[in-house]
PDB file of N, CA, C and O in Angstrom:
ATOM      1  N   UNK A   1       0.813  -1.182   0.026  1.00  0.00           N
ATOM      2  CA  UNK A   1      -0.030  -0.008   0.018  1.00  0.00           C
ATOM      3  C   UNK A   1       0.844   1.254   0.009  1.00  0.00           C
ATOM      4  O   UNK A   1       2.006   1.195   0.411  1.00  0.00           O
ATOM      5  N   UNK A   2       0.322   2.352  -0.425  1.00  0.00           N
ATOM      6  CA  UNK A   2       0.993   3.626  -0.541  1.00  0.00           C
ATOM      7  C   UNK A   2       1.222   4.209   0.827  1.00  0.00           C
ATOM      8  O   UNK A   2       0.268   4.292   1.600  1.00  0.00           O
ATOM      9  N   UNK A   3       2.399   4.610   1.171  1.00  0.00           N
ATOM     10  CA  UNK A   3       2.709   5.072   2.522  1.00  0.00           C
ATOM     11  C   UNK A   3       3.311   6.476   2.621  1.00  0.00           C
ATOM     12  O   UNK A   3       3.510   6.990   3.722  1.00  0.00           O
ATOM     13  N   UNK A   4       3.593   7.076   1.508  1.00  0.00           N
ATOM     14  CA  UNK A   4       4.145   8.435   1.506  1.00  0.00           C
ATOM     15  C   UNK A   4       3.121   9.452   2.043  1.00  0.00           C
ATOM     16  O   UNK A   4       1.911   9.234   1.975  1.00  0.00           O
ATOM     17  N   UNK A   5       3.637  10.554   2.572  1.00  0.00           N
ATOM     18  CA  UNK A   5       2.712  11.627   2.986  1.00  0.00           C
ATOM     19  C   UNK A   5       2.023  12.185   1.760  1.00  0.00           C
ATOM     20  O   UNK A   5       2.652  12.479   0.743  1.00  0.00           O
ATOM     21  N   UNK A   6       0.753  12.319   1.878  1.00  0.00           N
ATOM     22  CA  UNK A   6      -0.058  12.742   0.742  1.00  0.00           C
ATOM     23  C   UNK A   6      -1.054  13.811   1.195  1.00  0.00           C
ATOM     24  O   UNK A   6      -1.666  13.720   2.259  1.00  0.00           O
ATOM     25  N   UNK A   7      -1.190  14.845   0.326  1.00  0.00           N
ATOM     26  CA  UNK A   7      -2.200  15.877   0.544  1.00  0.00           C
ATOM     27  C   UNK A   7      -3.201  15.812  -0.575  1.00  0.00           C
ATOM     28  O   UNK A   7      -2.844  15.833  -1.753  1.00  0.00           O
ATOM     29  N   UNK A   8      -4.473  15.731  -0.194  1.00  0.00           N
ATOM     30  CA  UNK A   8      -5.529  15.556  -1.115  1.00  0.00           C
ATOM     31  C   UNK A   8      -6.468  16.786  -1.005  1.00  0.00           C
ATOM     32  O   UNK A   8      -6.956  17.080   0.086  1.00  0.00           O
ATOM     33  N   UNK A   9      -6.724  17.504  -2.122  1.00  0.00           N
ATOM     34  CA  UNK A   9      -7.629  18.668  -2.200  1.00  0.00           C
ATOM     35  C   UNK A   9      -8.800  18.173  -3.053  1.00  0.00           C
ATOM     36  O   UNK A   9      -8.592  17.465  -4.039  1.00  0.00           O
ATOM     37  N   UNK A  10     -10.039  18.545  -2.674  1.00  0.00           N
ATOM     38  CA  UNK A  10     -11.173  18.061  -3.480  1.00  0.00           C
ATOM     39  C   UNK A  10     -12.216  19.208  -3.489  1.00  0.00           C
ATOM     40  O   UNK A  10     -12.320  19.956  -2.516  1.00  0.00           O
ATOM     41  N   UNK A  11     -12.978  19.339  -4.583  1.00  0.00           N
ATOM     42  CA  UNK A  11     -14.090  20.254  -4.669  1.00  0.00           C
ATOM     43  C   UNK A  11     -15.324  19.686  -4.025  1.00  0.00           C
ATOM     44  O   UNK A  11     -15.754  18.584  -4.365  1.00  0.00           O
ATOM     45  N   UNK A  12     -15.907  20.430  -3.087  1.00  0.00           N
ATOM     46  CA  UNK A  12     -17.096  19.920  -2.429  1.00  0.00           C
ATOM     47  C   UNK A  12     -18.225  19.735  -3.365  1.00  0.00           C
ATOM     48  O   UNK A  12     -19.057  18.856  -3.140  1.00  0.00           O
ATOM     49  N   UNK A  13     -18.311  20.504  -4.399  1.00  0.00           N
ATOM     50  CA  UNK A  13     -19.471  20.396  -5.357  1.00  0.00           C
ATOM     51  C   UNK A  13     -19.117  19.714  -6.621  1.00  0.00           C
ATOM     52  O   UNK A  13     -19.785  19.901  -7.638  1.00  0.00           O
ATOM     53  N   UNK A  14     -18.074  18.917  -6.594  1.00  0.00           N
ATOM     54  CA  UNK A  14     -17.569  18.223  -7.847  1.00  0.00           C
ATOM     55  C   UNK A  14     -18.581  17.119  -8.213  1.00  0.00           C
ATOM     56  O   UNK A  14     -18.860  16.223  -7.416  1.00  0.00           O
ATOM     57  N   UNK A  15     -19.101  17.206  -9.395  1.00  0.00           N
ATOM     58  CA  UNK A  15     -20.025  16.203  -9.948  1.00  0.00           C
ATOM     59  C   UNK A  15     -19.315  15.167 -10.816  1.00  0.00           C
ATOM     60  O   UNK A  15     -19.829  14.068 -11.029  1.00  0.00           O
ATOM     61  N   UNK A  16     -18.102  15.534 -11.327  1.00  0.00           N
ATOM     62  CA  UNK A  16     -17.419  14.546 -12.130  1.00  0.00           C
ATOM     63  C   UNK A  16     -16.756  13.486 -11.260  1.00  0.00           C
ATOM     64  O   UNK A  16     -16.753  12.315 -11.638  1.00  0.00           O
ATOM     65  N   UNK A  17     -16.206  13.844 -10.137  1.00  0.00           N
ATOM     66  CA  UNK A  17     -15.660  12.954  -9.174  1.00  0.00           C
ATOM     67  C   UNK A  17     -16.178  13.478  -7.791  1.00  0.00           C
ATOM     68  O   UNK A  17     -15.574  14.370  -7.196  1.00  0.00           O
ATOM     69  N   UNK A  18     -17.223  12.944  -7.339  1.00  0.00           N
ATOM     70  CA  UNK A  18     -17.933  13.408  -6.167  1.00  0.00           C
ATOM     71  C   UNK A  18     -17.018  13.410  -4.843  1.00  0.00           C
ATOM     72  O   UNK A  18     -16.026  12.686  -4.757  1.00  0.00           O
ATOM     73  N   UNK A  19     -17.395  14.208  -3.905  1.00  0.00           N
ATOM     74  CA  UNK A  19     -16.688  14.310  -2.656  1.00  0.00           C
ATOM     75  C   UNK A  19     -16.524  12.914  -2.013  1.00  0.00           C
ATOM     76  O   UNK A  19     -15.500  12.664  -1.377  1.00  0.00           O
ATOM     77  N   UNK A  20     -17.443  12.056  -2.153  1.00  0.00           N
ATOM     78  CA  UNK A  20     -17.341  10.666  -1.581  1.00  0.00           C
ATOM     79  C   UNK A  20     -16.123   9.983  -2.175  1.00  0.00           C
ATOM     80  O   UNK A  20     -15.464   9.219  -1.471  1.00  0.00           O
ATOM     81  N   UNK A  21     -15.794  10.220  -3.431  1.00  0.00           N
ATOM     82  CA  UNK A  21     -14.603   9.596  -4.102  1.00  0.00           C
ATOM     83  C   UNK A  21     -13.310  10.040  -3.366  1.00  0.00           C
ATOM     84  O   UNK A  21     -12.433   9.238  -3.043  1.00  0.00           O
ATOM     85  N   UNK A  22     -13.253  11.374  -3.123  1.00  0.00           N
ATOM     86  CA  UNK A  22     -12.080  11.890  -2.448  1.00  0.00           C
ATOM     87  C   UNK A  22     -11.959  11.355  -1.016  1.00  0.00           C
ATOM     88  O   UNK A  22     -10.857  11.056  -0.556  1.00  0.00           O
ATOM     89  N   UNK A  23     -13.062  11.239  -0.333  1.00  0.00           N
ATOM     90  CA  UNK A  23     -13.076  10.711   1.014  1.00  0.00           C
ATOM     91  C   UNK A  23     -12.599   9.238   0.972  1.00  0.00           C
ATOM     92  O   UNK A  23     -11.839   8.822   1.847  1.00  0.00           O
ATOM     93  N   UNK A  24     -13.016   8.479   0.011  1.00  0.00           N
ATOM     94  CA  UNK A  24     -12.636   7.100  -0.143  1.00  0.00           C
ATOM     95  C   UNK A  24     -11.155   6.961  -0.383  1.00  0.00           C
ATOM     96  O   UNK A  24     -10.479   6.138   0.235  1.00  0.00           O
ATOM     97  N   UNK A  25     -10.649   7.797  -1.314  1.00  0.00           N
ATOM     98  CA  UNK A  25      -9.210   7.768  -1.552  1.00  0.00           C
ATOM     99  C   UNK A  25      -8.435   8.129  -0.309  1.00  0.00           C
ATOM    100  O   UNK A  25      -7.436   7.491   0.024  1.00  0.00           O
ATOM    101  N   UNK A  26      -8.897   9.152   0.371  1.00  0.00           N
ATOM    102  CA  UNK A  26      -8.234   9.501   1.625  1.00  0.00           C
ATOM    103  C   UNK A  26      -8.238   8.358   2.672  1.00  0.00           C
ATOM    104  O   UNK A  26      -7.282   8.197   3.432  1.00  0.00           O
ATOM    105  N   UNK A  27      -9.322   7.580   2.692  1.00  0.00           N
ATOM    106  CA  UNK A  27      -9.302   6.459   3.687  1.00  0.00           C
ATOM    107  C   UNK A  27      -8.379   5.336   3.246  1.00  0.00           C
ATOM    108  O   UNK A  27      -7.979   4.534   4.091  1.00  0.00           O
ATOM    109  N   UNK A  28      -8.021   5.232   1.990  1.00  0.00           N
ATOM    110  CA  UNK A  28      -7.050   4.224   1.550  1.00  0.00           C
ATOM    111  C   UNK A  28      -5.565   4.622   1.775  1.00  0.00           C
ATOM    112  O   UNK A  28      -4.693   3.755   1.830  1.00  0.00           O
ATOM    113  N   UNK A  29      -5.312   5.838   1.894  1.00  0.00           N
ATOM    114  CA  UNK A  29      -3.875   6.298   2.091  1.00  0.00           C
ATOM    115  C   UNK A  29      -3.760   6.725   3.505  1.00  0.00           C
ATOM    116  O   UNK A  29      -4.304   7.745   3.929  1.00  0.00           O
ATOM    117  N   UNK A  30      -3.019   5.899   4.252  1.00  0.00           N
ATOM    118  CA  UNK A  30      -2.902   6.144   5.664  1.00  0.00           C
ATOM    119  C   UNK A  30      -2.273   7.498   6.082  1.00  0.00           C
ATOM    120  O   UNK A  30      -2.752   8.151   7.009  1.00  0.00           O
ATOM    121  N   UNK A  31      -1.210   7.896   5.392  1.00  0.00           N
ATOM    122  CA  UNK A  31      -0.530   9.107   5.757  1.00  0.00           C
ATOM    123  C   UNK A  31      -0.986  10.293   4.881  1.00  0.00           C
ATOM    124  O   UNK A  31      -0.188  11.002   4.268  1.00  0.00           O
ATOM    125  N   UNK A  32      -2.339  10.462   4.865  1.00  0.00           N
ATOM    126  CA  UNK A  32      -2.865  11.569   4.009  1.00  0.00           C
ATOM    127  C   UNK A  32      -3.646  12.581   4.792  1.00  0.00           C
ATOM    128  O   UNK A  32      -4.200  12.301   5.855  1.00  0.00           O
ATOM    129  N   UNK A  33      -3.672  13.793   4.220  1.00  0.00           N
ATOM    130  CA  UNK A  33      -4.509  14.835   4.719  1.00  0.00           C
ATOM    131  C   UNK A  33      -5.546  15.161   3.678  1.00  0.00           C
ATOM    132  O   UNK A  33      -5.230  15.187   2.489  1.00  0.00           O
ATOM    133  N   UNK A  34      -6.749  15.407   4.075  1.00  0.00           N
ATOM    134  CA  UNK A  34      -7.843  15.650   3.106  1.00  0.00           C
ATOM    135  C   UNK A  34      -8.453  16.989   3.337  1.00  0.00           C
ATOM    136  O   UNK A  34      -8.844  17.312   4.459  1.00  0.00           O
ATOM    137  N   UNK A  35      -8.547  17.803   2.268  1.00  0.00           N
ATOM    138  CA  UNK A  35      -9.046  19.166   2.336  1.00  0.00           C
ATOM    139  C   UNK A  35     -10.180  19.360   1.294  1.00  0.00           C
ATOM    140  O   UNK A  35      -9.896  19.639   0.130  1.00  0.00           O
ATOM    141  N   UNK A  36     -11.433  19.216   1.697  1.00  0.00           N
ATOM    142  CA  UNK A  36     -12.530  19.542   0.816  1.00  0.00           C
ATOM    143  C   UNK A  36     -12.677  21.074   0.694  1.00  0.00           C
ATOM    144  O   UNK A  36     -12.824  21.743   1.717  1.00  0.00           O
ATOM    145  N   UNK A  37     -12.643  21.635  -0.500  1.00  0.00           N
ATOM    146  CA  UNK A  37     -12.706  23.025  -0.709  1.00  0.00           C
ATOM    147  C   UNK A  37     -13.983  23.405  -1.459  1.00  0.00           C
ATOM    148  O   UNK A  37     -14.581  22.592  -2.165  1.00  0.00           O
ATOM    149  N   UNK A  38     -14.383  24.677  -1.280  1.00  0.00           N
ATOM    150  CA  UNK A  38     -15.568  25.198  -2.009  1.00  0.00           C
ATOM    151  C   UNK A  38     -15.306  25.168  -3.487  1.00  0.00           C
ATOM    152  O   UNK A  38     -14.262  25.602  -3.974  1.00  0.00           O
ATOM    153  N   UNK A  39     -16.284  24.644  -4.183  1.00  0.00           N
ATOM    154  CA  UNK A  39     -16.165  24.682  -5.681  1.00  0.00           C
ATOM    155  C   UNK A  39     -16.448  23.295  -6.267  1.00  0.00           C
ATOM    156  O   UNK A  39     -16.717  22.332  -5.549  1.00  0.00           O
ATOM    157  N   UNK A  40     -16.373  23.235  -7.636  1.00  0.00           N
ATOM    158  CA  UNK A  40     -16.620  22.026  -8.366  1.00  0.00           C
ATOM    159  C   UNK A  40     -15.349  21.353  -8.771  1.00  0.00           C
ATOM    160  O   UNK A  40     -14.367  21.411  -8.031  1.00  0.00           O
ATOM    161  N   UNK A  41     -15.321  20.721  -9.906  1.00  0.00           N
ATOM    162  CA  UNK A  41     -14.211  19.939 -10.420  1.00  0.00           C
ATOM    163  C   UNK A  41     -12.993  20.898 -10.608  1.00  0.00           C
ATOM    164  O   UNK A  41     -11.848  20.450 -10.560  1.00  0.00           O
ATOM    165  N   UNK A  42     -13.233  22.137 -10.808  1.00  0.00           N
ATOM    166  CA  UNK A  42     -12.154  23.137 -11.050  1.00  0.00           C
ATOM    167  C   UNK A  42     -11.999  24.045  -9.812  1.00  0.00           C
ATOM    168  O   UNK A  42     -11.679  25.225  -9.959  1.00  0.00           O
ATOM    169  N   UNK A  43     -12.205  23.554  -8.696  1.00  0.00           N
ATOM    170  CA  UNK A  43     -12.074  24.310  -7.428  1.00  0.00           C
ATOM    171  C   UNK A  43     -10.718  25.022  -7.292  1.00  0.00           C
ATOM    172  O   UNK A  43     -10.619  26.065  -6.646  1.00  0.00           O
ATOM    173  N   UNK A  44      -9.683  24.447  -7.907  1.00  0.00           N
ATOM    174  CA  UNK A  44      -8.313  24.976  -7.738  1.00  0.00           C
ATOM    175  C   UNK A  44      -8.114  26.244  -8.549  1.00  0.00           C
ATOM    176  O   UNK A  44      -7.069  26.882  -8.421  1.00  0.00           O
ATOM    177  N   UNK A  45      -9.063  26.634  -9.372  1.00  0.00           N
ATOM    178  CA  UNK A  45      -8.941  27.865 -10.159  1.00  0.00           C
ATOM    179  C   UNK A  45      -9.394  29.086  -9.321  1.00  0.00           C
ATOM    180  O   UNK A  45      -9.077  30.225  -9.662  1.00  0.00           O
ATOM    181  N   UNK A  46     -10.111  28.843  -8.264  1.00  0.00           N
ATOM    182  CA  UNK A  46     -10.591  29.998  -7.435  1.00  0.00           C
ATOM    183  C   UNK A  46      -9.352  30.557  -6.706  1.00  0.00           C
ATOM    184  O   UNK A  46      -8.570  29.800  -6.130  1.00  0.00           O
ATOM    185  N   UNK A  47      -9.186  31.885  -6.739  1.00  0.00           N
ATOM    186  CA  UNK A  47      -8.038  32.467  -6.103  1.00  0.00           C
ATOM    187  C   UNK A  47      -7.910  32.091  -4.598  1.00  0.00           C
ATOM    188  O   UNK A  47      -6.802  31.813  -4.138  1.00  0.00           O
ATOM    189  N   UNK A  48      -8.981  32.080  -3.861  1.00  0.00           N
ATOM    190  CA  UNK A  48      -8.926  31.751  -2.400  1.00  0.00           C
ATOM    191  C   UNK A  48      -8.426  30.277  -2.262  1.00  0.00           C
ATOM    192  O   UNK A  48      -7.574  29.997  -1.419  1.00  0.00           O
ATOM    193  N   UNK A  49      -8.956  29.344  -3.088  1.00  0.00           N
ATOM    194  CA  UNK A  49      -8.486  27.958  -2.985  1.00  0.00           C
ATOM    195  C   UNK A  49      -7.063  27.788  -3.459  1.00  0.00           C
ATOM    196  O   UNK A  49      -6.318  26.985  -2.898  1.00  0.00           O
ATOM    197  N   UNK A  50      -6.671  28.524  -4.480  1.00  0.00           N
ATOM    198  CA  UNK A  50      -5.291  28.445  -5.011  1.00  0.00           C
ATOM    199  C   UNK A  50      -4.288  28.854  -3.946  1.00  0.00           C
ATOM    200  O   UNK A  50      -3.250  28.220  -3.756  1.00  0.00           O
ATOM    201  N   UNK A  51      -4.635  29.945  -3.252  1.00  0.00           N
ATOM    202  CA  UNK A  51      -3.740  30.408  -2.159  1.00  0.00           C
ATOM    203  C   UNK A  51      -3.690  29.364  -1.009  1.00  0.00           C
ATOM    204  O   UNK A  51      -2.629  29.102  -0.442  1.00  0.00           O
ATOM    205  N   UNK A  52      -4.799  28.812  -0.701  1.00  0.00           N
ATOM    206  CA  UNK A  52      -4.847  27.800   0.392  1.00  0.00           C
ATOM    207  C   UNK A  52      -4.021  26.570  -0.004  1.00  0.00           C
ATOM    208  O   UNK A  52      -3.291  26.017   0.820  1.00  0.00           O
ATOM    209  N   UNK A  53      -4.133  26.165  -1.207  1.00  0.00           N
ATOM    210  CA  UNK A  53      -3.386  24.930  -1.747  1.00  0.00           C
ATOM    211  C   UNK A  53      -1.906  25.265  -1.706  1.00  0.00           C
ATOM    212  O   UNK A  53      -1.109  24.474  -1.203  1.00  0.00           O
ATOM    213  N   UNK A  54      -1.528  26.415  -2.223  1.00  0.00           N
ATOM    214  CA  UNK A  54      -0.051  26.739  -2.219  1.00  0.00           C
ATOM    215  C   UNK A  54       0.511  26.837  -0.803  1.00  0.00           C
ATOM    216  O   UNK A  54       1.604  26.347  -0.518  1.00  0.00           O
ATOM    217  N   UNK A  55      -0.233  27.459   0.051  1.00  0.00           N
ATOM    218  CA  UNK A  55       0.245  27.574   1.496  1.00  0.00           C
ATOM    219  C   UNK A  55       0.293  26.188   2.153  1.00  0.00           C
ATOM    220  O   UNK A  55       1.242  25.906   2.884  1.00  0.00           O
ATOM    221  N   UNK A  56      -0.665  25.345   1.928  1.00  0.00           N
ATOM    222  CA  UNK A  56      -0.659  24.048   2.510  1.00  0.00           C
ATOM    223  C   UNK A  56       0.471  23.143   2.014  1.00  0.00           C
ATOM    224  O   UNK A  56       1.070  22.401   2.793  1.00  0.00           O
ATOM    225  N   UNK A  57       0.757  23.212   0.700  1.00  0.00           N
ATOM    226  CA  UNK A  57       1.810  22.425   0.149  1.00  0.00           C
ATOM    227  C   UNK A  57       3.153  22.925   0.674  1.00  0.00           C
ATOM    228  O   UNK A  57       4.033  22.138   1.024  1.00  0.00           O
ATOM    229  N   UNK A  58       3.292  24.266   0.722  1.00  0.00           N
ATOM    230  CA  UNK A  58       4.528  24.845   1.269  1.00  0.00           C
ATOM    231  C   UNK A  58       4.729  24.433   2.710  1.00  0.00           C
ATOM    232  O   UNK A  58       5.844  24.064   3.078  1.00  0.00           O
ATOM    233  N   UNK A  59       3.705  24.476   3.544  1.00  0.00           N
ATOM    234  CA  UNK A  59       3.779  24.102   4.947  1.00  0.00           C
ATOM    235  C   UNK A  59       4.141  22.585   5.057  1.00  0.00           C
ATOM    236  O   UNK A  59       5.015  22.211   5.839  1.00  0.00           O
ATOM    237  N   UNK A  60       3.466  21.740   4.276  1.00  0.00           N
ATOM    238  CA  UNK A  60       3.718  20.294   4.336  1.00  0.00           C
ATOM    239  C   UNK A  60       5.141  20.004   3.910  1.00  0.00           C
ATOM    240  O   UNK A  60       5.800  19.159   4.517  1.00  0.00           O
ATOM    241  N   UNK A  61       5.629  20.671   2.896  1.00  0.00           N
ATOM    242  CA  UNK A  61       7.003  20.448   2.406  1.00  0.00           C
ATOM    243  C   UNK A  61       8.017  20.865   3.446  1.00  0.00           C
ATOM    244  O   UNK A  61       9.020  20.178   3.640  1.00  0.00           O
ATOM    245  N   UNK A  62       7.777  21.980   4.123  1.00  0.00           N
ATOM    246  CA  UNK A  62       8.659  22.468   5.148  1.00  0.00           C
ATOM    247  C   UNK A  62       8.758  21.449   6.338  1.00  0.00           C
ATOM    248  O   UNK A  62       9.820  21.252   6.928  1.00  0.00           O
ATOM    249  N   UNK A  63       7.653  20.851   6.632  1.00  0.00           N
ATOM    250  CA  UNK A  63       7.613  19.815   7.717  1.00  0.00           C
ATOM    251  C   UNK A  63       8.475  18.577   7.351  1.00  0.00           C
ATOM    252  O   UNK A  63       8.944  17.867   8.241  1.00  0.00           O
ATOM    253  N   UNK A  64       8.674  18.331   6.074  1.00  0.00           N
ATOM    254  CA  UNK A  64       9.433  17.180   5.659  1.00  0.00           C
ATOM    255  C   UNK A  64      10.888  17.350   5.824  1.00  0.00           C
ATOM    256  O   UNK A  64      11.619  16.390   6.068  1.00  0.00           O
ATOM    257  N   UNK A  65      11.336  18.608   5.690  1.00  0.00           N
ATOM    258  CA  UNK A  65      12.822  18.902   5.671  1.00  0.00           C
ATOM    259  C   UNK A  65      13.226  19.643   6.854  1.00  0.00           C
ATOM    260  O   UNK A  65      14.403  19.969   7.007  1.00  0.00           O
TER     261      UNK A  65
END
């Protein structure tokens, strides 16, 4: 099974891959963090979400080193 630290971002209103799919993936990856964000399949294009994603990845990366 996959054991690396994983960060998962998901759109709460995603109809292409529903939130339940993200939650399921998160449950399969033991060392994962799950962040449901406002928006659909393209939640990452919203400036607020983009900033949160960048900050979260930066923080997670700093914790590794």
